[in-house]
Structure formats: structure tokens, C-alpha cells
C-alpha positions as CSV (number, residue, x, y, z in Angstrom):
1,M,51.6,58.0,87.6
2,L,52.5,56.5,84.2
3,D,55.6,57.2,82.2
4,R,56.5,57.1,78.5
5,L,57.1,53.4,78.4
6,D,53.7,52.6,80.1
7,R,52.0,54.8,77.5
8,K,53.8,52.9,74.7
9,I,52.8,49.6,76.2
10,L,49.2,50.7,76.5
11,S,49.2,51.9,72.9
12,I,50.4,48.5,71.7
13,L,48.0,46.5,73.8
14,Q,45.0,48.6,72.9
15,E,45.5,47.7,69.3
16,D,46.2,44.0,69.9
17,A,46.2,42.5,73.4
18,T,47.3,39.1,72.0
19,I,50.8,40.3,71.1
20,P,53.3,38.3,73.1
21,V,55.0,40.1,75.9
22,A,58.4,39.5,74.3
23,E,57.2,41.4,71.2
24,V,55.8,44.3,73.3
25,A,59.0,44.5,75.1
26,K,61.0,44.6,71.9
27,R,58.8,47.4,70.5
28,V,59.2,49.6,73.6
29,G,62.9,48.8,74.2
30,L,62.7,46.7,77.3
31,S,63.6,43.1,78.1
32,T,60.7,40.7,78.6
33,T,60.6,40.5,82.4
34,P,60.5,44.3,83.2
35,C,57.9,44.7,80.4
36,W,55.8,41.8,81.9
37,R,56.1,43.5,85.4
38,R,54.8,46.8,84.0
39,I,51.8,45.1,82.3
40,Q,51.0,43.3,85.6
41,K,51.2,46.6,87.5
42,L,48.9,48.3,84.9
43,E,46.4,45.4,85.5
44,E,46.8,45.6,89.3
45,D,46.3,49.3,89.3
46,G,43.2,49.0,87.2
47,V,44.6,50.9,84.2
48,I,44.1,47.7,82.1
49,L,40.6,46.6,83.0
50,R,40.4,43.4,81.0
51,R,41.5,41.7,77.8
52,V,38.7,40.9,75.4
53,A,38.0,39.7,71.8
54,L,36.2,42.2,69.6
55,L,33.6,40.5,67.5
56,D,32.4,41.3,64.0
57,P,28.7,42.4,64.5
58,R,27.6,40.9,61.1
59,S,29.2,37.5,62.1
60,V,27.1,37.3,65.3
61,N,24.0,38.8,63.7
62,T,23.9,42.1,65.5
63,K,24.3,44.3,62.5
64,V,21.7,47.0,63.4
65,T,22.8,49.6,65.9
66,V,20.1,51.7,67.6
67,F,20.7,54.7,69.8
68,V,17.8,54.9,72.3
69,S,17.1,58.2,74.1
70,I,15.0,57.9,77.3
71,V,13.3,60.6,79.2
72,T,11.7,59.9,82.5
73,N,9.9,61.9,85.2
74,Q,11.4,59.6,87.8
75,H,14.7,60.9,89.2
76,S,15.0,59.1,92.6
77,E,18.0,57.0,93.5
78,E,15.7,54.0,93.9
79,W,14.2,54.4,90.4
80,L,17.7,54.7,88.9
81,R,18.9,51.6,90.8
82,R,15.9,49.6,89.5
83,F,16.4,50.9,86.0
84,A,20.1,50.1,86.0
85,E,19.4,46.6,87.2
86,L,16.7,46.1,84.5
87,I,19.0,47.4,81.7
88,R,21.7,44.9,82.8
89,E,19.3,42.1,82.0
90,F,19.2,43.1,78.3
91,P,22.2,41.7,76.5
92,E,21.3,43.9,73.5
93,V,22.2,47.0,75.5
94,V,26.0,47.3,75.0
95,E,26.3,50.8,76.4
96,F,24.2,52.8,78.9
97,Y,24.7,56.4,80.0
98,R,23.0,58.9,82.4
99,M,23.0,62.1,80.5
100,S,22.6,65.9,81.0
101,G,20.3,68.0,79.0
102,Q,16.9,67.0,77.4
103,V,17.6,63.3,77.5
104,D,18.0,61.4,80.8
105,Y,19.5,58.2,79.6
106,L,21.1,57.0,76.3
107,L,21.4,53.4,75.3
108,R,23.3,51.8,72.5
109,V,21.5,48.7,71.4
110,V,22.6,46.1,68.9
111,V,20.1,43.7,67.3
112,P,19.7,41.7,64.0
113,D,16.9,43.8,62.6
114,I,14.0,46.2,63.2
115,E,11.7,43.4,64.3
116,A,14.2,42.4,67.0
117,Y,14.5,46.0,68.1
118,D,10.7,46.2,68.4
119,A,10.6,43.1,70.6
120,F,13.4,44.7,72.8
121,Y,11.4,47.9,73.0
122,K,8.2,46.1,74.0
123,R,10.0,44.1,76.7
124,L,11.7,47.3,78.0
125,I,8.5,49.4,78.3
126,A,6.6,46.5,79.9
127,K,9.1,46.4,82.8
128,I,9.4,50.0,83.9
129,E,7.6,53.3,83.5
130,I,9.3,55.7,81.0
131,S,8.0,59.1,79.9
132,D,9.5,59.0,76.4
133,V,11.6,56.7,74.3
134,S,13.1,57.9,71.0
135,S,15.1,55.6,68.7
136,A,17.6,56.5,66.1
137,F,18.9,53.8,63.8
138,A,22.6,54.1,62.6
139,M,22.7,54.1,58.9
140,E,26.5,53.6,58.7
141,Q,29.3,53.2,61.2
142,I,32.0,55.7,60.0
143,K,34.4,55.4,63.0
144,Y,34.6,52.8,65.7
145,T,37.5,52.2,68.1
146,T,37.9,50.8,71.5
147,A,41.4,52.5,71.8
148,L,41.3,55.5,74.1
149,P,43.5,58.5,73.4
150,L,46.7,58.3,75.5
151,S,47.9,61.8,74.8
152,Y,46.1,63.1,77.9
153,I,48.0,60.9,80.3
154,Q,50.0,63.0,82.8
155,L,53.4,61.5,82.6
156,D,55.6,61.0,85.7
157,K,58.8,62.6,84.6
158,D,60.5,61.5,87.8
159,K,59.7,57.8,87.4
160,P,62.8,55.9,86.4
161,V,62.5,54.3,83.0
């Protein structure tokens, strides 16, 4: 279980994981070593999965976002395994979900332009049988964050601070 200090540390690191431990410690009211130990434990426990650099899509020529809805008549474990392996081969696919409802799978694909998406689409349908593929191009990104809401964390009130 996490406590208030863990939640504060996570909040800071979600916004900028490059902040020195001494600064994080100062912001949460701890000395450096106990703060560092908490961060290490959050990593060991799998709460912090990894630290990454977030890139500007325009700077790396992936300014077009496409949401791809996929419907299939194949619902076996074997087909899903093959499909998941195939999707991992496409660097353009940055998110991949199995869905409930009318759509079986949803992909978020990033490409430079419509022509690049068309090439992606052709490579995808050449490699696996899909019943229906529907694409929706994002016109504008209104909100984007990688920071998860922390208000749902069940705090351990008995954990010494």
C-alpha cells in the first residue's frame, strides 16, 4: 500500500522524471536518502514501470494520429496471439487494445501523412485476415497526458511516514 508521501512523489515524477531526487525530497518534506529509497521501492514494486522521454510528434514526423477500429470473425486464443505478435512488428502502432462492443480491437497509429497510413494499412491487411477495418483521423489533439490520476490510490493510513 502507498501513503501520502508516495502519492506526492509519484505526482512529481509523472510530470518530470528528470527532477533530481534532492529536489523531489525537498518538495515532499523528506531528506534525500529516504526519498531515494521510496522511489527505488516504487520501481521494485512495479508502480513506476520505467522513465522515458516524451517526444514532440511533429519533430519526429509522426504528426498524423489515426484510430483504427478492427472487427474480426476470428476469436480464438491462437488468432489473438498471432495478431498481437503481428501488431508488435509495426512501430506506427503506439497503443493496442482488445475491446468490448461492436469493435474487437482498437489501435492508435501515428504516421507522417495519409500516404504513410495507406502503406501501413496495406501491410497490415496483407499479413492477417480481418473482417473490417475502419479508420478515423484525429483532426486536433485537445488533451494529452501520460500522467495517471492518483486520487484513486488507496492510502495506507497505518504506514509510518
